[in-house]
C-alpha positions as CSV (number, residue, x, y, z in Angstrom):
1,G,-22.1,-50.8,-64.6
2,C,-19.0,-48.6,-64.7
3,F,-20.3,-46.7,-67.3
4,E,-23.5,-46.1,-65.9
5,C,-21.8,-45.2,-62.5
6,C,-19.6,-42.7,-64.5
7,I,-22.8,-41.1,-66.1
8,K,-24.6,-40.8,-62.4
9,C,-21.6,-39.3,-61.1
10,L,-21.0,-36.7,-63.6
11,G,-24.8,-36.0,-63.7
12,G,-24.6,-35.1,-59.9
13,I,-22.0,-32.2,-60.5
14,P,-23.0,-28.7,-60.1
15,Y,-21.7,-27.4,-63.4
16,A,-22.8,-23.9,-63.1
17,S,-21.0,-23.7,-59.4
18,L,-18.1,-25.5,-60.7
19,I,-17.8,-22.7,-63.5
20,A,-18.2,-19.9,-61.0
21,T,-15.5,-21.6,-58.7
22,I,-13.0,-21.9,-61.9
23,L,-13.4,-18.2,-62.5
24,L,-13.3,-17.1,-58.8
25,Y,-9.9,-19.0,-58.2
26,A,-8.8,-17.6,-61.6
27,G,-9.3,-14.1,-60.7
28,V,-8.2,-14.1,-57.1
29,A,-5.0,-15.6,-58.5
30,L,-4.5,-12.8,-61.0
31,F,-5.3,-10.1,-58.5
32,C,-3.0,-11.7,-55.7
33,G,-0.2,-12.7,-57.7
34,C,0.2,-9.7,-60.3
35,G,-0.9,-7.3,-57.3
36,H,1.8,-8.7,-55.1
37,E,4.3,-8.3,-57.8
38,A,3.2,-4.8,-59.0
39,L,3.4,-3.7,-55.4
40,S,6.9,-4.8,-55.2
41,G,7.8,-3.4,-58.3
42,T,6.5,-0.2,-57.1
43,V,8.3,-0.2,-54.0
44,N,11.7,-0.4,-56.3
45,I,10.6,2.2,-58.5
46,L,10.2,5.0,-55.7
47,Q,13.4,3.6,-53.9
48,T,15.5,3.6,-57.4
49,Y,14.2,6.6,-59.4
50,F,12.1,8.9,-56.6
51,E,15.0,8.4,-54.2
52,M,12.5,7.7,-51.4
53,T,13.7,6.0,-48.1
54,R,11.3,4.2,-45.5
55,A,10.5,6.5,-42.6
56,A,12.2,5.6,-39.2
57,G,10.1,4.4,-36.2
58,D,6.2,4.0,-36.5
59,V,5.4,6.4,-38.9
60,I,3.1,5.4,-41.9
61,D,4.4,6.0,-45.0
62,V,3.8,4.4,-48.5
63,F,6.0,1.8,-47.8
64,T,4.3,0.8,-44.7
65,M,0.8,1.0,-46.6
66,I,2.4,-1.0,-49.5
67,D,3.4,-3.9,-46.6
68,I,-0.4,-3.9,-45.4
69,F,-1.7,-4.3,-48.7
70,K,0.7,-7.6,-49.1
71,Y,-0.7,-8.9,-46.0
72,V,-4.3,-8.0,-47.3
73,I,-3.6,-9.7,-50.2
74,Y,-2.1,-13.0,-48.1
75,G,-5.7,-13.1,-46.5
76,V,-7.9,-12.6,-49.5
77,A,-6.0,-15.4,-51.2
78,A,-6.5,-17.8,-48.2
79,A,-10.2,-16.6,-47.6
80,F,-11.7,-17.1,-51.0
81,F,-10.2,-20.3,-51.5
82,V,-11.9,-21.5,-48.7
83,Y,-15.0,-19.8,-49.7
84,G,-14.7,-21.3,-52.9
85,I,-14.6,-25.0,-51.7
86,L,-17.7,-24.0,-49.4
87,L,-19.8,-23.0,-52.0
88,M,-18.8,-25.9,-54.2
89,V,-20.1,-28.3,-51.2
90,E,-23.4,-26.1,-51.0
91,G,-23.7,-26.7,-54.9
92,F,-23.3,-30.3,-54.7
93,F,-25.5,-30.8,-51.6
94,T,-28.2,-28.8,-53.4
95,T,-28.0,-30.6,-56.4
96,G,-28.3,-34.0,-54.4
97,A,-31.3,-32.7,-52.6
98,I,-33.1,-31.7,-56.1
99,K,-32.1,-35.1,-57.7
100,D,-33.2,-37.2,-54.9
101,L,-36.1,-35.5,-53.8
102,Y,-38.4,-38.8,-53.7
103,G,-35.6,-40.7,-52.2
104,D,-34.4,-41.2,-48.6
105,F,-32.7,-37.4,-48.6
106,K,-34.9,-34.8,-46.8
107,I,-34.5,-31.4,-47.2
108,T,-34.5,-29.1,-44.0
109,T,-35.3,-26.0,-42.8
110,C,-31.6,-25.6,-42.0
111,G,-30.4,-26.0,-45.5
112,R,-32.7,-23.5,-46.9
113,C,-31.4,-21.1,-44.0
114,V,-27.7,-22.1,-45.2
115,S,-28.3,-21.4,-48.9
116,A,-30.0,-18.0,-47.8
117,W,-26.8,-17.2,-45.7
118,F,-24.6,-17.8,-48.8
119,I,-26.7,-15.7,-50.9
120,M,-26.1,-12.7,-48.3
121,L,-22.6,-13.3,-47.7
122,T,-22.0,-13.5,-51.4
123,Y,-23.9,-10.4,-52.4
124,I,-21.6,-8.8,-49.8
125,F,-18.3,-10.2,-51.1
126,M,-19.6,-9.0,-54.7
127,L,-19.7,-5.4,-53.2
128,A,-16.3,-5.7,-51.7
129,W,-15.0,-6.9,-54.8
130,L,-16.6,-3.9,-56.7
131,G,-14.7,-1.6,-54.4
132,V,-11.5,-3.5,-55.0
133,T,-11.7,-3.3,-58.4
134,A,-12.2,0.5,-58.2
135,F,-9.6,0.6,-55.8
136,T,-7.1,-1.2,-58.3
137,S,-7.7,1.0,-61.1
138,L,-6.3,4.0,-59.4
139,P,-2.4,2.4,-59.8
140,V,-3.5,1.6,-63.2
141,Y,-4.3,5.4,-63.7
142,M,-1.3,6.4,-62.2
143,Y,1.1,4.4,-63.9
144,F,-0.7,5.3,-67.1
145,N,-0.1,9.0,-66.6
146,L,3.5,7.8,-66.2
147,W,3.9,6.0,-69.1
148,T,2.0,8.7,-71.2
149,I,4.8,11.0,-70.0
150,C,7.5,8.8,-71.1
151,R,6.1,8.5,-74.3
152,N,5.3,12.0,-75.0
153,A,8.9,12.7,-74.2
154,T,10.3,10.5,-76.3
155,L,8.1,11.8,-79.2
156,V,8.4,15.3,-78.6
157,D,12.1,17.0,-78.2
158,G,12.9,20.0,-75.8
159,T,9.4,18.9,-73.7
160,N,10.0,19.5,-70.1
161,L,7.4,17.4,-68.4
162,C,7.2,16.4,-64.6
163,L,5.7,14.0,-62.3
164,D,5.0,15.2,-58.9
165,L,4.1,12.4,-56.1
166,R,2.1,14.9,-54.2
167,Q,-0.3,14.8,-56.6
168,Y,-1.3,11.3,-55.9
169,G,-1.3,11.8,-52.2
170,I,1.8,9.4,-52.0
171,V,3.9,12.0,-50.2
172,T,3.0,15.0,-48.0
173,I,2.6,18.5,-49.4
174,G,5.8,19.7,-47.8
175,E,7.9,16.9,-49.1
176,E,8.9,17.4,-52.9
177,K,9.0,14.1,-54.8
178,K,9.2,14.8,-58.4
179,V,11.1,13.4,-61.5
180,C,11.2,15.6,-64.8
181,T,11.9,14.6,-68.4
182,S,15.1,16.6,-68.3
183,S,16.6,14.6,-65.5
184,E,18.7,11.3,-66.1
185,S,16.6,9.2,-63.4
186,F,13.5,9.8,-65.5
187,I,15.2,8.8,-68.7
188,K,16.5,5.6,-66.8
189,M,13.0,4.9,-65.9
190,C,11.5,5.1,-68.8
191,D,14.2,2.8,-70.4
192,S,13.9,0.2,-67.9
193,N,11.7,-2.6,-68.3
194,E,10.5,-2.6,-64.8
195,L,8.5,0.4,-65.3
196,N,6.4,-1.3,-68.3
197,M,6.2,-4.7,-66.1
198,T,4.6,-3.1,-63.0
199,F,2.2,-1.3,-65.3
200,H,1.1,-4.2,-67.1
201,L,1.0,-6.2,-63.7
202,F,-1.4,-3.9,-62.4
203,I,-3.7,-4.1,-65.4
204,V,-3.6,-8.0,-65.2
205,A,-4.6,-7.4,-61.2
206,L,-7.4,-5.2,-62.4
207,A,-8.7,-7.8,-64.9
208,G,-8.4,-10.5,-61.9
209,A,-10.7,-8.3,-59.8
210,G,-12.8,-8.0,-62.5
211,A,-13.0,-11.6,-63.1
212,A,-13.7,-12.1,-59.3
213,V,-16.9,-9.7,-59.4
214,I,-18.2,-11.5,-62.5
215,A,-17.8,-14.9,-60.4
216,M,-19.4,-13.2,-57.7
217,V,-22.5,-12.4,-59.8
218,H,-22.5,-15.9,-61.3
219,Y,-22.3,-17.3,-57.7
220,L,-25.4,-15.1,-56.9
221,M,-27.4,-16.4,-59.9
222,V,-26.7,-20.2,-59.0
223,L,-27.1,-19.6,-55.4
224,S,-30.7,-17.9,-56.0
225,A,-31.5,-20.6,-58.5
226,N,-30.7,-23.3,-55.9
227,W,-32.9,-21.6,-53.2
228,A,-35.7,-21.1,-55.3
229,Y,-35.5,-25.0,-56.4
230,V,-34.7,-26.2,-52.9
231,K,-38.0,-24.2,-51.6
232,D,-40.2,-25.5,-54.4
233,A,-38.7,-29.1,-53.9
234,C,-39.6,-28.6,-50.2
235,R,-43.4,-27.9,-50.8
236,M,-43.8,-30.6,-53.5
237,Q,-42.2,-32.9,-50.6
238,K,-44.6,-31.8,-48.3
239,Y,-47.8,-32.1,-50.7
240,E,-46.6,-35.7,-51.7
241,D,-46.5,-36.4,-48.0
242,I,-49.9,-35.2,-47.4
243,K,-51.6,-36.6,-50.3
244,S,-50.1,-40.0,-49.4
245,K,-51.4,-39.6,-45.8
246,E,-54.9,-38.8,-47.5
247,E,-54.8,-41.7,-49.7
248,Q,-53.8,-44.1,-46.9
249,E,-56.7,-42.8,-44.8
250,L,-59.2,-42.9,-47.6
251,H,-57.6,-46.6,-47.8
252,D,-58.2,-47.3,-44.4
253,I,-61.9,-46.1,-44.4
254,H,-62.6,-48.0,-47.3
255,S,-61.3,-51.3,-45.7
256,T,-63.2,-50.8,-42.6
257,R,-66.5,-50.0,-44.4
258,S,-65.9,-53.3,-46.3
259,K,-65.4,-55.2,-43.5
260,E,-68.6,-53.6,-41.9
261,R,-70.8,-54.7,-44.6
262,L,-69.3,-58.2,-44.7
263,N,-69.9,-58.5,-41.3
264,A,-73.6,-57.4,-41.8
265,Y,-74.3,-59.7,-44.5
266,T,-72.8,-62.5,-42.3
């Protein structure tokens, strides 16, 4: 009895939704954790090697934007943790609806509307994660350029390469913030582990955002298939109800005619 109960419980698990949920949580965790640490490393690099300071007052500078991005990361982590649980619950209910089609479980129109709503919401989140992935690739590109300059400076002697933050819109045109290979701060920055660690953290965050996109696509396939199954199951259930009703009516008619013939014979 215990073995059969375990087999029954394992058969009711929506494995496709479970895989998508694990992939979603892994991607969001990588993006949020590594992205947060990479932003903190960026603040230290800007303050230490580029000699940048926070603007006084309510002026929105690069440090304020980084703080906003950190709060956005907190919200993304909490929101998608809850959303993953909701999608898993929807997967369990859909699986139960299909397996208990001929039991006491009734598939309602509200259930189909909820599935359709999840499909639309997941599609919107997939587009949002595509945008996040594209946005995360920007700091990867910037740090790759910086890493390339450090590498070229060590390979070729006598070169004077410079990195100007105005090229990336981090500072205004009138404010010159750049480091060159001939400066001492540039050499310290290239030799430090902080630059290498921040660069790789942004790469992992980009990979996490890509994993979240794949999870959203997986969820879309699962939700679309579940919605189609539930819709087909609902039609089958209506067909079985109509068929059972017609058979009962035919049985009642046959019984009535048999009684009439028996009374006439009598």
